[in-house]
Every structure is written in structure tokens, then in C-alpha cells.
C-alpha positions, 0 to 999 in steps of 0.5 A: 518511448515515454511521451515526456521523453519524446516531447523533450527530444522533439524540442531539444533533440539534434538533427544530423542531415547526411546528403547524397549517401549511396544506397546500401551504405552502412550508416550508424550512430553510437552502437547501432548501424543500418544499411540505408535505403535510397530515401535516407537523409539523416538521423533525428531526435539525437539526445544532446551530448557526445556521439559517434557517427560511423559508416562503411561504403558499399561496392556494387557487390554489397561488400563494405569498405573499412569503417570510418567514424567521427565524434561530435558533441551535439548541442540542444536542437543542433542542425548539423549537415554533412555531404557524402563525397563519392570520390573519397567514399565517405563523409566530406570534411568540407562545410556545407554552404550556409545557404544550403543549410538554411534551405534544409531548415526551412523545409524541415517538414518535408525533410523529416520523413526521410530522417531516421529516429535515433534508437533511444533504447540504447541511450542509457547504455551509451551514457554509461559507456561514455560518461567520462568522455568530455568535449575537451578529451574528445577534441584532444584524442580525435585525429587531426583529420577529424575521422577515426579510421579502422584502416589507417592510411600509411606512407613510407618512412625511414627505419629510424622514424618507423613506429616502434622501430627496429633498433633491437633487431638491428643490434641482433643482426650485428651479433648474428642473433636475428630471430625468425620474427626479426627476419619476417620484420625485415621483409616488411616495408617501412610504413607509418600512419599518414600524419593527422590520421592517427588517434592522439592518445596519451603516451605511457612512459616505457621507463617504469622507474625514476632516474637514479633508482637502485636495483631493488627500487627497479625491481619494486617498480617493475612489480608495481606500476604506481610510478608510471601511473602517477607520472601519466596522470600528472600529464593530464588536465584532470586525473579522471581523464584516464578513465575517459580515454579508456572509454573513448578507445573502447568506443573507437574499437567497439563502434569504430573497429580500430585495433590501434584504439584497442591496443591503447585500451589494453595498455590503460587497463594494465597500467591501472590494474598493475598499481598498488601504492597509489590506489588510496591516493587515486581512490576516486579514479579506481571507483570510476575505472571499475564502474566503467570496466564493468559496463564495457564488459557487459557490451563486449560481443563475445564473437568479437572479443572471445579472448576477453570473456573466456577464462584465464584471459587478459582482463581476468588476470589484470583484475585478479592483480588489482583486486588482490592489491585492493584487498591487501592494501591497509590504506584503501578505504572500506567503500572501495574494498566493499565495491571491489568485493561486490564486483567480484561476485557479479563477474563470477556470476557472469563469467564464472571467474574465480577470485577466491585466492587473490593473495595466494601466488602460484609458483611461476608468479613468485618473484625471484630474488637476486642477490648482487655481489 
């Protein structure tokens, strides 16, 4: 580490003290984690800013429990103390008494040798992965319980209040059209996440067209997600928050192992890539989106997300759609078109993706025109 950087972190870096963490627990911050020894007391020299702390308890056989994590906006020279709860096998949500915190501060020279340094080599990468996540966005999206859980706590609920309820299945049953998937779903218990444990993410409208839309307008909105994107962005404090939420959900999946976060990330990518008409209006959002997505693809572990980095996949098809819209939209400015073209070249070099025929539709992609009598 550069000596000037080291000196700055010594005076401005934050400290996270974790008391009574059992040996062999998997503890991490951002995109690094370690199996801790018996002398571990926390992490020091943390660069100020938003970070994601995560952990997995280990049993006597060394098997790890599902990962749990929390976001925290570390201030300059902050001294944060948390305690391990053996009953819950995780970091306690209860505050450590101020007198205990002060004793630790007063004894910092002795404590220092039990603190592991923040892995500064990931600092620049982490900043690029999270540059649009603000403190207010972090607070809005984090679960009310304060912890992001890879395995959500579930509780029984009625069929009506079950997430993504089975109304269509019920209708199918009445007319004797229950599918094999519907039969399997009927055997599953009615469960929903325990209130306060789920991420609080932006709800994307299911209806893709405005009230009173004509059949031709409905068709147009089905091919262009601009209406849904514009509706979603107007719910946010700032339009760029959609990119911040995309980054936050990606971190919750990559570091927090949350599949629910991954599903939201995919929805946001599809929503942004599927728009056409509003690209010129939200040009700056698209620049931020493309930059953020390129960084994320650089840090995707292939063994975890092999379906994303393989050819003919979700990301590739969405980017083909977006790049085609950017190229064909005459109102999109030259800077965005130029950046999109350069990005295509970098992705082709890295993943061997072919973006050479963006404006040519294959037979199965050509819209079917239905004439109404």
C-alpha cells in the first residue's frame, strides 16, 4: 500500500470491532471473506463509505450456515462495535453499552493486534461496484430487521396473501386445466417471508401500458418498456437511483448470496434494456447503467453465474436489444452511441459475443401483426 494512503487510513479509516465471534466463522467485508481464528476481534483501516459486512456461522463439523450480511455507511475514524449472539448464531442487533465501547477505545493499542486490516487491494473495485449506492438508497432498500439473509425466514400465510399468489392456478383448476407445474405448486405450503426480513426493493408495475390504451398501443408498449421504465423512475427520488438499486441487488447476490436480490437485478436489467423511446430523455441514466453493468460483468465468478457469461444468455440478448435501440434511435446523441459501440467491442473481446447484426430480426423475433375485424 502507498505510504500516503496508509497514513490517511490510519487517521481517517474506520474500525469495526466484532466481539466473541467463534473460531472458524466465515467473516467478510465487501467481496472478501476469511475463516477467522480464536484471536479475531474485528477489521481496521476501513475506507470511509458504504460497505457490506457478511458472515456465516460454522458448526463443529466446519459446515457453514446460510450467509447473513448488513450494509453500513462508515464515517471517517468511526469506531463501530457489535457483539456475536451465540443463540442466533450471528451478529446481535442490540447495541453494545457505551461504557464498553469507551473501554475498547481506551485500550485501542492492545486491541489493534487482534484486528485484521481491510483488504485495500479491492478498494477501487468496490468503489466502482457501488458508486451509485447512496446512504438514503441503502436505508430504503435494506430490510427492516437490518440484515440481508440469503435464506429468508418464512411463515405461514393464506393463499390470498402468498407472494405471487396462485389465482391463475385456481382458475385453471375450475375449468380442469391444471398443469403439472400447477399440481406441484398445490403441494407446496403457503409461505411468505417473515415481515421485516425481506429487501425493500422498487416494485416494477405488471401492467405495461396506460389505462385506455388501444390494441395497437398495447402491442407497442409490449415491445418497448419505455412506459414502465418512465413510470418506475418517477417513483424514485432521483432517476439514477435505479442504477444504484441495480448495484445494491448485485452486491446482495454476489457478496450476500441472496437469490431474491438476483431476481430483482435481472428485472431491472430487462426493464432498462427493453426501452427505446425514452433513451434520449434518460441518456445520463443509460451511461451510468452501461458503465455499472460492464463493471459487474467483470466481477461475476463464472462458476457461480455460468449462465450469464455463456453465449446466447440473458445478458447477451438484453444488450443486443439495447444496443440495437441505441443504434437505430435517431434522437440518441453521438456520445452515447459511441460509448455503446466501444462497449460492444470490449464485450466481444472478453466473452466472444457477436453484436454485428443488431438491426436484423430473426424469423422468430419478427412481430406478428393481427388485424382486428
